[in-house]
Structures are given as C-alpha cells and as structure tokens.
C-alpha positions as CSV (number, residue, x, y, z in Angstrom):
1,M,107.8,116.8,107.5
2,D,110.0,113.7,107.4
3,R,112.1,112.6,104.4
4,R,109.5,110.1,103.2
5,E,106.8,112.7,103.0
6,F,109.2,115.1,101.3
7,Q,109.9,112.5,98.6
8,K,106.1,112.1,98.1
9,N,105.8,115.8,97.6
10,L,108.6,115.6,95.0
11,K,106.7,113.0,93.0
12,R,103.5,115.1,93.2
13,L,105.4,118.2,91.9
14,E,107.0,116.1,89.1
15,Q,103.5,115.0,88.0
16,K,101.9,118.4,88.2
17,Y,104.7,120.6,86.7
18,R,106.3,119.5,83.5
19,V,109.3,121.8,84.2
20,F,110.0,120.3,87.6
21,E,113.3,118.4,87.9
22,Y,114.7,118.2,91.5
23,D,118.4,118.1,90.5
24,H,117.9,121.1,88.2
25,V,116.0,123.0,90.9
26,V,118.8,122.7,93.4
27,N,121.6,123.1,90.9
28,P,123.9,125.9,92.2
29,D,124.9,126.7,88.7
30,R,121.5,128.4,88.2
31,G,123.1,131.3,90.0
32,A,126.4,131.2,88.1
33,W,125.6,134.5,86.4
34,S,125.7,136.3,89.7
35,V,129.5,136.8,89.3
36,L,128.5,139.6,86.8
37,G,127.4,141.9,89.7
38,D,127.7,142.5,93.4
39,F,125.1,140.7,95.5
40,T,127.1,140.3,98.7
41,D,125.2,141.4,101.9
42,K,122.4,142.8,99.8
43,I,118.6,142.7,100.3
44,I,117.5,140.9,97.1
45,V,114.0,140.2,95.7
46,D,113.8,137.2,93.4
47,L,110.5,138.0,91.5
48,G,109.0,135.0,89.9
49,C,111.2,132.7,91.9
50,G,109.5,129.4,90.8
51,F,110.9,126.5,92.7
52,G,113.7,128.6,94.0
53,A,116.9,127.6,92.2
54,V,118.1,131.2,91.8
55,S,116.9,132.2,95.3
56,L,118.9,129.3,96.9
57,A,122.0,130.1,94.9
58,L,121.9,133.8,95.8
59,S,121.1,133.1,99.4
60,E,124.8,132.2,99.9
61,Q,125.7,135.9,99.2
62,A,122.7,137.9,100.2
63,R,121.9,139.4,103.6
64,T,118.2,138.6,102.9
65,I,116.5,137.1,99.9
66,V,112.8,137.6,99.4
67,A,111.5,134.9,97.0
68,I,108.2,136.0,95.5
69,D,105.9,133.9,93.3
70,A,102.3,133.5,92.3
71,S,102.3,129.7,92.9
72,L,101.7,128.6,96.4
73,D,102.8,125.0,95.5
74,R,106.2,126.3,94.4
75,L,106.6,128.5,97.4
76,R,105.7,125.7,99.8
77,F,108.3,123.5,98.2
78,L,110.9,126.2,98.4
79,A,110.2,126.9,102.1
80,L,110.6,123.1,102.8
81,L,113.8,122.8,100.8
82,A,115.3,125.9,102.5
83,G,114.6,124.3,105.8
84,F,116.3,121.0,104.8
85,L,119.3,123.0,103.5
86,H,119.4,125.2,106.7
87,V,119.0,128.4,104.7
88,T,118.0,131.0,107.3
89,N,118.1,134.2,105.3
90,L,115.3,133.4,102.8
91,V,111.7,134.6,103.1
92,V,108.9,133.3,100.8
93,V,106.1,135.6,99.8
94,H,102.9,134.9,97.8
95,A,101.9,138.2,96.2
96,D,100.6,140.0,93.1
97,F,103.6,141.4,91.3
98,F,101.8,144.7,90.7
99,N,100.9,145.0,94.4
100,L,103.9,143.9,96.4
101,P,104.0,144.1,100.2
102,L,107.4,145.8,100.2
103,V,108.6,149.0,101.8
104,R,109.7,151.9,99.5
105,D,113.4,152.4,99.1
106,S,114.3,149.2,100.9
107,I,115.6,146.8,98.2
108,D,119.1,146.6,96.9
109,R,118.5,144.2,94.0
110,F,115.5,143.0,92.0
111,V,116.1,139.8,90.1
112,M,113.8,138.5,87.3
113,I,115.1,135.4,85.5
114,G,112.9,134.1,82.8
115,V,109.9,136.2,83.9
116,L,109.7,139.4,81.8
117,E,108.6,137.5,78.7
118,W,105.5,136.2,80.5
119,V,104.3,139.5,81.9
120,G,102.3,140.3,78.7
121,T,100.1,137.2,79.3
122,W,98.8,138.5,82.6
123,D,96.3,141.0,81.2
124,D,94.9,140.7,77.7
125,S,93.4,144.2,77.8
126,V,96.9,145.9,77.9
127,P,99.6,145.7,75.2
128,P,102.4,143.4,76.4
129,S,105.1,146.0,76.2
130,A,103.1,148.4,78.2
131,L,102.6,145.8,81.0
132,Q,106.3,145.0,81.0
133,Q,107.2,148.7,81.3
134,R,104.6,149.2,84.0
135,L,106.0,146.4,86.1
136,L,109.6,147.5,85.7
137,N,108.7,151.1,86.5
138,G,106.6,150.2,89.5
139,L,109.4,148.1,91.0
140,R,111.7,151.2,90.9
141,A,109.9,152.7,93.9
142,F,111.0,149.9,96.2
143,M,114.7,150.2,95.3
144,H,117.4,152.3,96.9
145,G,118.8,155.1,94.8
146,D,121.7,152.9,93.8
147,G,119.6,149.8,93.5
148,E,119.8,147.5,90.5
149,M,117.3,145.6,88.3
150,W,118.7,142.3,86.9
151,L,116.9,140.5,84.1
152,G,117.6,137.1,82.5
153,V,115.8,136.9,79.1
154,D,115.7,135.3,75.7
155,N,117.1,137.3,72.8
156,R,114.5,137.8,70.0
157,L,117.4,137.5,67.5
158,N,118.3,134.0,68.7
159,P,119.3,132.1,65.5
160,L,117.8,129.0,66.9
161,Y,114.4,130.5,66.1
162,L,115.3,130.1,62.4
163,T,114.9,126.4,62.9
164,G,111.3,126.9,64.1
165,R,112.1,126.2,67.7
166,T,110.6,128.6,70.3
167,H,110.9,129.0,74.1
168,H,107.4,130.0,75.2
169,G,105.1,127.7,73.3
170,D,104.9,130.3,70.5
171,V,104.0,129.5,66.9
172,P,107.2,128.6,65.1
173,F,109.1,131.6,63.7
174,S,106.7,134.1,65.4
175,P,109.4,135.7,67.7
176,L,111.3,136.8,64.5
177,L,108.2,138.3,62.8
178,P,107.2,141.9,63.0
179,R,104.6,142.2,65.9
180,K,101.6,142.7,63.7
181,Y,102.4,139.5,61.7
182,A,103.1,137.6,64.8
183,H,99.7,138.6,66.2
184,L,98.0,137.6,62.9
185,V,99.7,134.2,62.7
186,T,99.0,133.5,66.4
187,Q,95.4,134.5,66.1
188,V,94.9,132.2,63.1
189,L,96.6,129.2,64.6
190,R,96.0,129.6,68.3
191,G,93.0,131.9,68.6
192,H,94.7,134.6,70.7
193,D,97.2,137.4,70.4
194,Y,100.9,137.0,70.5
195,R,101.8,138.2,73.9
196,T,105.2,136.7,75.1
197,F,107.2,139.6,73.9
198,T,111.0,139.3,73.6
199,Y,113.3,141.9,72.2
200,S,116.7,142.4,70.6
201,P,119.5,143.6,72.9
202,N,118.8,147.2,71.9
203,G,115.1,146.7,72.4
204,Y,115.6,145.6,76.0
205,R,117.9,148.5,76.6
206,Q,115.2,150.9,75.3
207,L,112.5,149.1,77.5
208,L,114.6,149.6,80.6
209,I,115.4,153.2,79.8
210,S,111.7,153.9,79.3
211,A,111.0,152.4,82.7
212,D,113.4,154.8,84.4
213,Y,116.6,152.7,84.4
214,P,118.8,155.0,82.2
215,V,122.0,153.1,82.8
216,V,121.8,149.7,81.2
217,E,124.5,147.1,80.9
218,I,124.1,144.0,78.7
219,F,125.8,140.6,79.1
220,Y,125.5,138.2,76.2
221,A,125.0,134.5,77.3
222,F,125.3,131.1,75.7
223,P,123.5,128.7,75.6
224,S,120.8,130.1,77.9
225,Y,120.1,132.3,80.9
226,K,119.2,129.2,83.0
227,I,122.7,127.8,83.2
228,P,125.0,130.0,81.1
229,E,128.4,128.5,80.0
230,I,129.7,131.7,78.4
231,C,128.9,135.3,79.1
232,V,130.4,138.2,77.2
233,T,130.5,141.8,78.4
234,E,129.8,144.8,76.3
235,T,133.5,145.5,76.2
236,G,134.2,142.0,74.8
237,V,135.4,140.2,77.9
238,E,134.5,136.6,77.7
239,L,133.6,134.9,81.0
240,R,133.5,131.1,81.3
241,M,130.9,129.9,83.8
242,A,129.1,126.6,84.3
243,L,129.9,123.4,82.6
244,P,127.2,121.5,80.7
245,T,125.2,119.4,83.2
246,S,123.1,117.4,80.8
247,K,124.4,114.1,79.5
248,V,122.3,114.5,76.4
249,V,123.6,117.5,74.4
250,S,121.5,118.6,71.3
251,W,123.1,119.1,67.9
252,Q,122.2,122.8,68.1
253,H,124.2,123.1,71.4
254,R,127.2,121.3,69.9
255,V,127.2,123.5,66.8
256,G,126.6,126.6,68.8
257,K,129.4,125.9,71.2
258,W,131.8,125.5,68.3
259,L,130.4,128.5,66.3
260,Y,129.6,131.0,68.9
261,P,133.2,131.9,70.1
262,W,134.2,132.4,66.5
263,L,131.2,134.7,65.9
264,L,132.2,136.7,69.0
265,R,135.7,137.2,67.6
266,V,134.4,138.6,64.3
267,G,132.0,140.9,66.2
268,V,128.7,139.3,65.3
269,G,128.0,137.0,68.2
270,R,126.8,139.5,70.8
271,Q,123.7,140.6,68.9
272,I,122.6,137.1,68.2
273,A,123.4,135.6,71.6
274,P,120.7,133.1,72.6
275,A,120.1,134.8,75.9
276,L,120.9,138.0,77.7
277,F,121.5,139.3,81.2
278,L,120.7,143.0,81.8
279,R,121.5,145.3,84.7
280,G,119.5,148.5,84.9
281,R,120.1,151.3,87.3
282,R,119.8,155.1,87.7
283,E,123.4,156.0,88.4
284,K,126.8,154.8,87.3
C-alpha cells in the first residue's frame, strides 16, 4: 500500500469512527503511564487495543506485544501503521475476548485500557459485574505466576459527573447513582439496563481480588487514563507525566489542574481522581 492509499484509508476511518484522530492514535504519550510498572522485555497482551496507540507505545519496551481487538478495521489499520513505523515485535489478533487463542502460562502482562467498563454490554443476560469478573478471572490462566493485570479505568467517584457529564454515553448522573436507580433511570430514558459499570477505587480493588488477583496496587490519575498528566501512588508519591496536547483546554480541566494538587495535599484527591490505573497480581 502506497502513501496515497494509506491517506485514503485514514479519511475512511475518520468518517466511520467518531473517535478516530490520527495524531491522537500515534501519540506516544498514550503509553506514558507505563513508567508505573516494568514492561521491559515482556510478552504483553493489549486487550481491546483499538487503533493501537497503547500497543505502539509499549512496543518500544516489550519483547512481543499481542494486540487483540474485535474490530477488523482497527486491526488492519494497526498492522499497516506498524509496518510504516517498522515495528517488528507487534502481532495483531482478531478474537473473542472470552475465547482467546493463547497458550496457558505464557503471558507476562495483560493490559486493558478503557475496556473493562464496556464488558458488561457484551451479554445482556449476565450482570455486568459478573461478566467483568469472568473475563478477569479467565485471563489469569494465560499468565505466568508472577504475571500482572493492568487496567486503565474511569473512577465512579469522578467529581466531573456532578456536572452531568459522562464518559460512556450514560444518562447524566447515572454513574453516581446506586445501581438499581441507575438501571431504572436508564430503562425509562434509554429503554435498556445500565451496563457500563464503573467503580470507586475500593470497588475496583474488590473486583480484582474476587477475580483471583489478591495483590492490588492503585495509581490515581488526572485528567484521564488516556493521556495522564499526573499520577499519584498509594503512598502519596506524585508523578508528573505527559503535557497537555490539546490546544483547546476545557474549563473543567483548568479548574481541575489547579484544584487537584491541593486536594491531594489535604488527603482527599486520591479517592475522587478522575481516572485510575490498577495493577493486579497474585504475589508481591
């Protein structure tokens, strides 16, 4: 495929996928959070890789990165882009997340960035939390004994939700409501159950523990897990990461950037961090 045909494919993807932005897709800051762990010379599975921003970023450290997604369009784009960028340690796989073509005890790291919230929408006959736990637990069989599960997720306690904004097309304020009321409101206004479950930091910890990841470490991120500018460890260490890439910065971002460090210092900021990274494993 020559450059002209590649550009035509970019325009097609831009028209088909609202979330597609080429500069954002190849932005290496999508993997800035990887400084939180050890990914060097590891076999990594990026589950729900999308257009491959995280896969490409992690490929600079990994021995092999397996990029798995349910969309053939996105995987084809990622394969083409990896070729143009001369990335040789990346393999794309189209697969059902509950029936992966992987060998047991072969994976060092599973990465799911912005995926867990959507798992509950894949089967309406099963409660969302049960589906999430089933997926996490099933992936454990493919990991080494010292393997790690990495999640990038939205925090249910994000104060931005108090303004009515949501991240998953939810009814305004529904992430903050008790589940039964979120179901009721979503049924009335949308005609279906509320299924994009997010959790508080402790809720995610309990979900991972119940899925056989008893050792859980949480990192608190601002402004999002996509391109975090600040991450704070459970011991209070503040890590500065990516710089803002957008020329247009919302008033919520400006206020949050001023307010969030102060909330951290007074001990409140971690629980209401907009986003979280979690590392789950069996052993310390």
